[in-house]
C-alpha positions as CSV (number, residue, x, y, z in Angstrom):
1,X,9.9,51.0,34.4
2,X,8.6,47.4,35.3
3,X,7.1,47.0,38.7
4,X,9.7,44.5,39.8
5,X,12.6,47.0,38.9
6,X,10.7,49.7,41.2
7,X,10.7,47.2,44.0
8,X,14.4,46.4,43.5
9,X,15.2,50.2,43.4
10,X,13.1,50.7,46.5
11,X,15.4,47.8,48.0
12,X,18.5,49.8,47.3
13,X,16.9,52.8,49.1
14,X,15.5,51.2,52.2
15,X,17.8,48.0,53.0
16,X,21.3,48.2,54.4
17,X,24.2,47.3,52.1
18,X,24.8,43.9,53.9
19,X,21.1,42.7,53.1
20,X,20.3,40.4,50.4
21,X,19.1,42.5,47.7
22,X,17.0,40.5,45.4
23,X,18.7,42.1,42.2
24,X,21.9,40.3,43.4
25,X,20.4,36.9,44.1
26,X,22.6,33.8,43.4
27,X,19.5,32.6,41.4
28,X,18.1,29.1,40.7
29,X,19.3,25.8,39.7
30,X,17.2,26.1,36.6
31,X,17.3,29.7,35.2
32,X,13.9,31.4,34.7
33,X,12.7,34.4,33.0
34,X,12.2,37.3,35.5
35,X,8.8,38.3,36.5
36,X,7.3,41.7,35.6
37,X,6.1,42.3,39.2
38,X,7.7,39.9,41.8
39,X,11.2,39.6,42.7
40,X,13.0,36.3,43.0
41,X,12.2,36.1,46.8
42,X,8.6,37.2,46.5
43,X,8.2,34.2,44.0
44,X,9.8,31.8,46.3
45,X,7.5,33.0,49.1
46,X,4.5,32.5,46.9
47,X,5.6,29.1,45.6
48,X,5.9,27.7,49.3
49,X,2.8,29.1,50.5
50,X,0.8,27.5,47.6
51,X,2.6,24.1,48.0
52,X,0.8,20.9,49.2
53,X,3.4,20.3,51.8
54,X,2.8,23.8,53.3
55,X,-0.8,23.1,53.6
56,X,-0.3,19.8,55.3
57,X,1.5,21.8,58.2
58,X,-1.9,22.5,59.7
59,X,-2.4,19.0,60.5
60,X,1.1,18.3,61.9
61,X,1.9,18.6,65.6
62,X,3.9,21.3,67.2
63,X,4.2,19.7,70.8
64,X,0.7,18.6,71.8
65,X,-0.7,15.7,69.9
66,X,-4.4,15.5,68.9
67,X,-5.5,18.2,71.4
68,X,-9.2,19.0,71.9
69,X,-8.6,22.7,72.2
70,X,-8.5,25.2,69.3
71,X,-5.7,27.4,70.7
72,X,-2.8,24.9,70.8
73,X,-0.1,25.7,68.1
74,X,0.3,23.4,65.2
75,X,3.3,23.3,63.0
76,X,1.5,25.8,60.6
77,X,0.6,28.5,63.4
78,X,4.4,27.9,64.7
79,X,5.5,28.7,61.1
80,X,3.4,31.8,60.9
81,X,4.8,33.1,64.3
82,X,8.3,32.5,63.1
83,X,7.6,34.6,60.0
84,X,6.1,37.4,61.9
85,X,8.9,37.7,64.4
86,X,11.4,37.4,61.7
87,X,9.9,40.1,59.5
88,X,9.9,42.4,62.6
89,X,13.5,41.8,63.3
90,X,14.5,42.1,59.7
91,X,12.5,45.4,59.3
92,X,14.2,46.9,62.4
93,X,17.7,46.1,61.0
94,X,17.0,46.9,57.4
95,X,16.9,43.4,55.7
96,X,15.0,41.9,53.0
97,X,11.6,40.8,54.6
98,X,10.6,38.9,51.4
99,X,13.6,36.6,51.8
100,X,13.0,36.2,55.5
101,X,9.4,35.2,55.0
102,X,10.1,32.7,52.3
103,X,12.7,30.9,54.5
104,X,10.3,31.2,57.5
105,X,7.4,29.6,55.5
106,X,9.7,26.9,54.3
107,X,11.9,26.1,57.4
108,X,9.7,23.3,58.9
109,X,8.0,22.0,55.7
110,X,10.0,18.7,56.0
111,X,8.8,17.9,59.5
112,X,7.3,14.5,60.2
113,X,4.1,13.7,61.8
114,X,3.9,13.8,65.7
115,X,6.4,16.6,66.2
116,X,10.0,15.6,66.9
117,X,8.8,12.1,68.0
118,X,8.4,11.3,64.3
119,X,11.8,12.8,63.5
120,X,13.4,10.6,66.2
121,X,11.8,7.5,64.7
122,X,13.0,8.1,61.3
123,X,16.4,9.1,62.4
124,X,16.6,5.7,64.1
125,X,15.2,3.6,61.2
126,X,17.0,5.2,58.4
127,X,20.5,4.1,57.6
128,X,21.7,7.7,56.8
129,X,19.6,9.2,59.7
130,X,16.9,11.9,59.4
131,X,17.0,15.5,60.1
132,X,13.9,17.8,59.3
133,X,15.9,20.7,58.0
134,X,17.6,18.6,55.5
135,X,14.2,17.0,54.6
136,X,12.6,20.4,54.1
137,X,15.2,21.1,51.4
138,X,14.4,17.6,50.0
139,X,10.7,18.3,50.1
140,X,11.0,21.6,48.3
141,X,13.6,20.4,45.7
142,X,12.7,16.8,45.0
143,X,9.2,15.9,46.3
144,X,7.0,18.9,45.5
145,X,5.4,19.1,42.0
146,X,5.7,15.2,41.5
147,X,9.4,15.4,41.6
148,X,10.1,18.6,39.7
149,X,10.6,20.8,42.8
150,X,9.9,24.4,43.3
151,X,13.2,25.7,41.8
152,X,13.9,28.1,44.7
153,X,16.8,30.5,45.0
154,X,20.0,29.4,46.7
155,X,19.4,32.0,49.5
156,X,16.1,30.5,50.5
157,X,17.3,26.9,50.4
158,X,20.4,27.8,52.5
159,X,18.3,29.7,54.9
160,X,16.0,26.7,55.4
161,X,18.9,24.1,55.6
162,X,20.8,26.1,58.3
163,X,17.7,27.2,60.5
164,X,18.1,24.3,62.9
165,X,20.0,23.7,66.0
166,X,21.2,26.3,68.6
167,X,24.8,25.2,69.2
168,X,27.6,27.7,68.5
169,X,29.1,24.9,66.4
170,X,26.1,24.8,63.9
171,X,26.7,26.1,60.6
172,X,25.1,29.6,60.0
173,X,23.0,30.7,56.9
174,X,25.2,32.8,54.6
175,X,22.6,35.5,54.6
176,X,21.8,37.7,57.6
177,X,17.9,37.0,56.7
178,X,18.6,33.3,57.1
179,X,20.3,33.9,60.4
180,X,17.4,35.8,61.6
181,X,15.0,32.8,60.9
182,X,17.2,30.7,63.0
183,X,16.7,33.0,65.9
184,X,13.1,33.7,65.2
185,X,12.4,29.9,65.2
186,X,13.9,29.7,68.9
187,X,12.2,32.8,70.1
188,X,8.8,31.5,68.8
189,X,8.7,28.0,69.9
190,X,10.3,28.4,73.3
191,X,7.6,31.1,74.3
192,X,4.6,29.5,72.6
193,X,5.4,26.1,73.9
194,X,5.3,27.6,77.4
195,X,2.1,29.2,76.7
196,X,0.6,25.9,75.4
197,X,2.0,23.9,78.3
198,X,0.5,26.2,80.8
199,X,-2.8,26.0,78.9
200,X,-2.7,22.2,79.1
201,X,-2.1,22.4,82.9
202,X,1.2,20.7,82.5
203,X,3.3,23.8,83.6
204,X,3.0,26.7,85.9
205,X,4.7,30.0,85.4
206,X,6.1,29.5,88.8
207,X,8.0,26.4,87.6
208,X,10.2,28.7,85.3
209,X,13.3,29.7,87.0
210,X,12.7,33.1,88.4
211,X,16.1,34.5,87.2
212,X,15.1,33.9,83.5
213,X,11.6,35.8,84.1
214,X,13.5,38.7,85.6
215,X,15.7,39.0,82.4
216,X,13.2,38.2,79.8
217,X,9.9,39.2,81.1
218,X,6.9,37.5,83.1
219,X,4.5,37.3,80.2
220,X,4.5,35.7,76.7
221,X,4.3,39.2,75.2
222,X,7.0,40.6,77.4
223,X,9.5,37.9,76.6
224,X,9.1,38.0,72.9
225,X,9.4,41.9,73.1
226,X,12.6,41.8,75.0
227,X,14.2,39.1,72.6
228,X,13.1,40.7,69.4
229,X,14.3,44.3,70.5
230,X,17.6,42.9,71.9
231,X,18.2,41.0,68.6
232,X,17.5,44.1,66.5
233,X,19.8,46.4,68.5
234,X,22.4,43.8,69.2
235,X,22.6,42.9,65.4
236,X,22.7,46.6,64.5
237,X,25.8,47.1,66.7
238,X,27.4,43.9,65.3
239,X,27.1,45.2,61.7
240,X,28.1,48.7,62.7
241,X,31.5,47.2,64.1
242,X,32.2,45.1,61.0
243,X,30.8,41.9,62.6
244,X,28.4,40.8,59.9
245,X,26.0,38.4,61.9
246,X,22.7,38.3,63.8
247,X,22.9,37.7,67.3
248,X,21.5,38.4,70.9
249,X,23.4,40.2,73.7
250,X,25.2,37.7,75.8
251,X,23.0,38.0,79.0
252,X,19.8,37.6,76.9
253,X,21.1,34.8,74.8
254,X,22.0,32.9,78.0
255,X,18.6,33.5,79.3
256,X,16.9,32.0,76.1
257,X,19.4,29.1,76.0
258,X,18.5,28.4,79.8
259,X,14.8,28.6,78.9
260,X,15.1,26.2,76.1
261,X,17.1,23.7,78.2
262,X,14.3,24.1,80.9
263,X,11.7,23.2,78.4
264,X,13.6,20.2,77.1
265,X,14.0,18.8,80.5
266,X,10.4,19.7,81.7
267,X,8.4,19.4,78.6
268,X,10.0,18.1,75.4
269,X,11.9,15.2,76.9
270,X,10.3,15.1,80.4
271,X,8.0,12.5,81.9
272,X,5.0,14.6,81.4
273,X,4.4,13.7,77.8
274,X,6.5,10.5,77.7
275,X,3.3,8.0,77.4
276,X,1.8,10.1,74.5
277,X,5.5,10.4,72.9
278,X,5.8,6.7,72.9
279,X,2.3,6.0,71.5
280,X,3.1,8.3,68.6
281,X,6.6,6.6,68.0
282,X,4.9,3.3,68.0
283,X,2.2,4.3,65.6
284,X,4.8,5.8,63.1
285,X,7.1,2.7,63.5
286,X,4.5,0.3,62.5
287,X,3.2,2.3,59.4
288,X,6.9,2.6,58.5
289,X,7.5,-1.1,58.8
290,X,4.3,-1.8,56.9
291,X,5.4,0.0,53.9
292,X,8.9,-1.7,54.1
293,X,7.1,-4.9,53.5
294,X,4.6,-3.7,51.0
295,X,6.1,-0.8,49.1
296,X,3.7,-1.6,46.1
297,X,0.9,-0.3,48.3
298,X,2.4,3.4,48.2
299,X,1.3,5.9,45.5
300,X,3.1,5.7,42.2
301,X,5.4,8.6,42.8
302,X,7.0,7.0,45.9
303,X,7.2,3.7,44.1
304,X,9.4,5.5,41.5
305,X,11.5,6.9,44.2
306,X,12.1,3.4,45.6
307,X,13.2,2.3,42.0
308,X,15.5,5.4,41.7
309,X,16.9,5.7,45.2
310,X,16.1,2.7,47.2
311,X,13.4,1.2,49.4
312,X,14.1,3.2,52.7
313,X,14.4,6.5,50.9
314,X,10.9,6.0,49.1
315,X,9.3,4.9,52.2
316,X,10.8,7.6,54.4
317,X,9.7,10.3,51.9
318,X,6.1,8.9,52.0
319,X,5.9,8.7,55.8
320,X,7.6,12.1,56.3
321,X,4.9,13.9,54.2
322,X,2.0,12.5,56.2
323,X,0.0,14.6,58.5
324,X,-0.8,13.3,62.1
325,X,-4.4,12.5,61.0
326,X,-3.4,10.7,57.9
327,X,-0.8,8.4,59.6
328,X,-3.4,7.5,62.3
329,X,-6.0,6.7,59.6
330,X,-3.5,4.5,57.8
331,X,-2.6,2.8,60.9
332,X,-6.1,2.2,61.9
333,X,-6.8,0.8,58.3
334,X,-3.8,-1.5,58.4
335,X,-3.9,-2.9,62.0
336,X,-7.3,-2.3,63.6
337,X,-10.1,-4.8,62.6
338,X,-13.0,-3.4,60.8
339,X,-15.7,-6.0,62.1
340,X,-16.2,-8.2,65.2
341,X,-14.9,-11.6,64.4
342,X,-16.7,-14.6,66.1
């Protein structure tokens, strides 16, 4: 028996029937011969983690731009925390960890430099707008491998597309594994951004509404533990009652939403970081405007996109892929004088 078939047999034994069994995947846009060892979702995970866009996440901001400390989260460490939280929840429920990991590793791959500030700039500048979850799918299907894409499964792409937002009106992933990543993302970033904000001296634990701490916990670890366990037990209860969805209990979900709202007011959109946010937006906007005027200065691949899909699309793809450091390097090379002129 091939090793892959053994793994798929073990999935039948260990996963609940509502899980996404790799044997029954909806497959890829371009059909491929099955691997001897790895399942579809294992291959997807490996393709994402070995991609160039995944490696660039280490130099993309989570919240704090160009921090001097080594312990602030980057987009890459955020991604790893989402993956860890998601796999724990999935294991507890009996879902496919390989699929969860693939979705989690790819969920933010389309994020722009300078965190959500970059996303806001491109959303303002592009006629069709810009959303990082949509761009993550574009990067994986259109940009990677010089336009060939990674040919990922429909389950992975759907989970990535539908991980964003926290409104009840947002579309859900059609797999439970994809729904887990949506919750894991919020559980991860709300809590680690509190940790980083306290480390930066811009937030005190005493600033957080006390009723939230009483429900979720006083420490970073306690809050994640509360949220993960509640998600596991509530989702198991949902499934046992025929409600096939991932969720938190009402009380815990309200506390998480309130904590997220608090962070938006106090940190993400607050006055604390406004000056730095404005600087980041200025840099990105100037670099974008430069390449709109001089698209011939972009790499050949992006010039091809300009020919095939239009100027704004080609420039947006080039800008969206940049790390913070590379964007700043280009800004300096374009706009900052190299010598003193007398």
